[in-house]
C-alpha positions as CSV (number, residue, x, y, z in Angstrom):
1,M,23.2,-31.1,41.4
2,K,24.0,-27.9,43.3
3,D,25.2,-24.9,41.3
4,L,28.8,-24.0,41.9
5,T,29.9,-20.6,43.1
6,L,32.5,-18.6,41.4
7,M,34.9,-19.6,44.3
8,D,34.2,-23.3,43.6
9,I,35.1,-22.9,40.0
10,L,38.2,-20.9,40.8
11,N,39.2,-23.6,43.2
12,G,39.0,-26.2,40.4
13,K,35.6,-27.8,41.2
14,K,33.5,-28.7,38.2
15,N,29.9,-29.7,37.6
16,K,28.4,-31.1,34.5
17,K,27.5,-27.6,33.2
18,T,31.1,-26.3,33.4
19,M,32.5,-29.7,32.0
20,N,30.0,-29.5,29.1
21,A,30.9,-25.9,28.4
22,T,34.6,-26.8,28.2
23,K,33.9,-29.7,25.8
24,N,31.6,-27.5,23.7
25,L,34.3,-24.9,23.2
26,Q,36.8,-27.5,22.4
27,S,34.5,-29.3,20.0
28,V,34.4,-26.1,17.8
29,G,38.1,-25.6,18.1
30,L,38.1,-22.9,20.8
31,K,40.5,-23.0,23.8
32,P,38.7,-22.3,27.1
33,D,41.7,-20.5,28.5
34,D,42.1,-18.1,25.6
35,T,41.8,-14.4,26.4
36,I,38.6,-12.6,25.3
37,I,39.8,-9.1,25.6
38,L,43.3,-7.7,26.1
39,I,44.1,-4.1,26.2
40,T,47.7,-2.9,26.7
41,Q,48.6,0.4,28.2
42,G,50.3,1.2,24.8
43,G,47.2,0.4,22.9
44,A,45.1,2.4,25.3
45,I,47.4,5.5,25.3
46,N,47.5,5.4,21.5
47,A,43.7,5.4,21.3
48,L,43.5,8.2,23.9
49,L,46.3,10.4,22.3
50,E,44.6,10.0,18.8
51,F,41.3,11.1,20.3
52,I,43.0,14.1,21.9
53,E,44.4,15.1,18.6
54,E,41.3,14.4,16.7
55,W,39.1,16.5,19.0
56,E,41.9,19.1,19.4
57,L,41.7,18.9,23.2
58,P,44.2,21.3,24.9
59,I,45.4,18.6,27.4
60,K,49.0,18.7,28.4
61,I,49.7,15.0,28.2
62,D,53.3,15.3,29.3
63,K,52.0,16.7,32.6
64,I,49.7,13.8,33.4
65,S,50.8,11.9,36.4
66,K,51.3,8.1,36.7
67,E,48.4,7.8,39.0
68,D,46.1,9.8,36.7
69,W,47.2,7.7,33.7
70,K,46.2,4.6,35.7
71,I,42.7,6.1,36.3
72,L,42.4,6.9,32.6
73,F,43.4,3.4,31.7
74,A,41.0,1.9,34.1
75,S,38.2,4.1,32.7
76,Y,39.2,3.1,29.2
77,A,38.9,-0.5,30.1
78,D,35.5,0.0,31.5
79,A,34.4,2.0,28.4
80,I,35.6,-0.9,26.1
81,I,33.1,-3.1,27.9
82,D,30.2,-0.7,28.4
83,Y,30.2,1.4,25.1
84,H,30.4,0.7,21.4
85,P,33.3,2.2,19.5
86,D,31.1,4.2,17.1
87,N,31.5,8.0,17.2
88,D,34.3,7.8,19.7
89,H,31.8,6.8,22.6
90,Q,34.5,4.8,24.4
91,E,37.1,7.7,24.4
92,R,34.4,10.4,25.1
93,M,33.2,8.4,28.2
94,V,36.8,8.3,29.5
95,F,37.2,12.1,29.2
96,L,33.7,12.9,30.5
97,K,34.0,10.6,33.5
98,N,37.4,12.1,34.3
99,A,36.7,15.7,33.4
100,K,37.3,17.1,36.8
101,M,40.8,15.5,36.9
102,L,41.6,16.4,33.3
103,K,40.8,20.1,33.9
104,K,44.1,20.4,35.9
105,Y,45.7,19.3,32.6
106,G,44.0,21.8,30.4
107,L,40.5,20.4,29.6
108,T,37.9,23.2,29.6
109,D,34.2,23.4,30.4
110,E,33.6,24.0,26.7
111,D,35.5,20.8,25.8
112,V,33.4,18.9,28.1
113,M,30.3,20.4,26.5
114,R,31.5,19.3,23.1
115,L,32.3,15.8,24.2
116,D,29.0,15.3,26.0
117,F,26.7,12.6,24.5
118,C,23.5,14.7,24.7
């Protein structure tokens, strides 16, 4: 049987593999439609603000624009997937990835050096 493309699956087509996967999940009491990861903006901002406080970063959070918050949230979502939470790696990645943008809100070159993974 031909493998289904992502579009086939999204359009409701199933093959034996997808049907078996659903049955397997259900057989152990898992719901195939349950969310695996959910991060709210409130949860993300709390994590980022806690990080700013812990690392004593001189960022003027009240000046960060809506668009820049959206960028930070998207970076945080990526970091949750790509980095483990130990040693603030997720939050550090957000601030390192967006260092240029955050400098307009008070982040310094010295702060970037402190946050760097190396």
